[in-house]
Structure formats: C-alpha cells, structure tokens
C-alpha positions as CSV (number, residue, x, y, z in Angstrom):
1,M,-19.2,-19.8,-46.3
2,K,-16.9,-17.2,-44.3
3,T,-19.4,-17.6,-41.7
4,L,-19.4,-21.0,-41.6
5,L,-15.8,-20.9,-41.7
6,A,-15.1,-18.6,-38.7
7,A,-17.5,-20.3,-36.6
8,F,-15.3,-23.4,-37.3
9,M,-12.3,-21.7,-36.3
10,L,-14.1,-20.5,-33.2
11,L,-15.0,-24.0,-32.3
12,L,-11.5,-25.2,-33.0
13,A,-10.2,-22.7,-30.9
14,S,-12.2,-23.1,-27.9
15,S,-11.6,-26.9,-28.1
16,A,-7.8,-26.1,-28.0
17,V,-8.3,-24.2,-24.7
18,A,-10.4,-27.0,-23.3
19,E,-7.9,-29.4,-24.0
20,N,-4.9,-27.3,-22.9
21,D,-6.7,-26.1,-20.1
22,E,-5.2,-22.7,-20.3
23,P,-7.1,-20.2,-18.3
24,L,-9.4,-17.7,-20.2
25,P,-8.7,-13.9,-19.9
26,R,-10.4,-12.6,-16.9
27,P,-13.3,-10.9,-18.7
28,C,-14.0,-13.9,-20.9
29,Q,-14.0,-16.0,-17.9
30,T,-16.5,-14.2,-16.0
31,I,-18.7,-14.5,-19.1
32,A,-18.1,-18.2,-19.4
33,T,-18.9,-18.7,-15.7
34,A,-22.1,-17.0,-15.9
35,C,-22.9,-19.0,-18.9
36,E,-22.2,-22.1,-17.1
37,A,-24.4,-20.9,-14.2
38,A,-27.1,-20.8,-16.6
39,G,-26.6,-24.6,-17.8
40,Y,-24.4,-24.0,-20.7
41,H,-21.5,-26.2,-21.0
42,R,-18.6,-27.2,-23.2
43,G,-19.8,-30.0,-25.7
44,G,-23.3,-29.0,-25.2
45,H,-23.8,-27.3,-28.4
46,K,-25.9,-30.5,-29.9
47,E,-28.6,-29.7,-27.2
48,G,-28.2,-25.7,-27.5
49,K,-26.6,-25.4,-24.5
50,G,-23.1,-25.1,-26.0
51,L,-20.9,-22.9,-23.8
52,W,-19.2,-20.8,-26.7
53,K,-21.5,-21.3,-29.6
54,D,-24.8,-20.6,-27.6
55,C,-23.9,-18.4,-24.9
56,V,-20.4,-16.5,-25.0
57,A,-20.2,-15.8,-28.8
58,P,-23.8,-14.4,-29.0
59,I,-23.0,-12.4,-25.8
60,L,-20.2,-10.8,-27.3
61,D,-21.9,-10.4,-30.5
62,G,-24.3,-8.0,-28.6
63,R,-27.0,-10.6,-28.2
64,A,-29.1,-11.3,-25.1
65,I,-29.0,-14.7,-23.5
66,P,-32.0,-15.6,-21.4
67,G,-30.6,-16.3,-17.7
68,V,-27.3,-14.8,-18.4
69,T,-26.7,-11.1,-17.0
70,P,-22.7,-10.6,-17.7
71,N,-21.0,-7.5,-16.5
72,P,-21.2,-4.8,-19.4
73,D,-17.4,-4.0,-18.6
74,D,-16.5,-7.7,-18.9
75,V,-18.4,-7.9,-22.3
76,K,-16.5,-4.8,-23.7
77,A,-13.0,-6.2,-22.3
78,C,-13.5,-9.5,-23.6
79,Q,-14.8,-8.1,-26.9
80,A,-11.6,-6.0,-27.3
81,R,-9.4,-9.2,-27.2
82,R,-11.3,-11.0,-30.1
83,P,-9.6,-11.4,-33.5
84,K,-10.9,-8.4,-35.5
85,N,-11.0,-11.0,-38.9
86,R,-13.8,-13.3,-37.7
87,G,-15.9,-13.3,-40.8
C-alpha cells in the first residue's frame, strides 16, 4: 500500500511540474531528455512509455532501460534531489 501511495504521489508531483512548466533540475532534465529521445513521453504510461513512471523513476532506482543511456553523474545528482521518504 505504501508503494502504491508513493507512486501516486510521484505521479501527482510530476503532473504538477508538467502543468506549471517549471524547469527540472539539470541532472534530472538530462535523464528525462534521454528518455524522450527513446520514445518515452508524459502521459504515455498507459502504453508503457510514461516519461517518469516507465523511464526516469526506474533509472533513478538503478534499473536499466533499453535504449536509454543516462550519464551516471546525472543519475547520482538527480537521485540526491529525490525525497528520502518515497515509500
């Protein structure tokens, strides 16, 4: 249940960023850009191509995403900016 709640909160947070068009911190943005180049996009989660749910979040959790090769330094820097109590 905590994982589901954390995923929901992450989804809300990412949609708030999308609605406000606030820029992401640079290291997180470079990861998102790499995901977009591989075909992931906002709102694509229903087809398994969601920008955050299916690409950025798994990368930050240490999983490899086929077709996406983020800079390891950007991954570490973006991980450092994530909330500590995600789940």
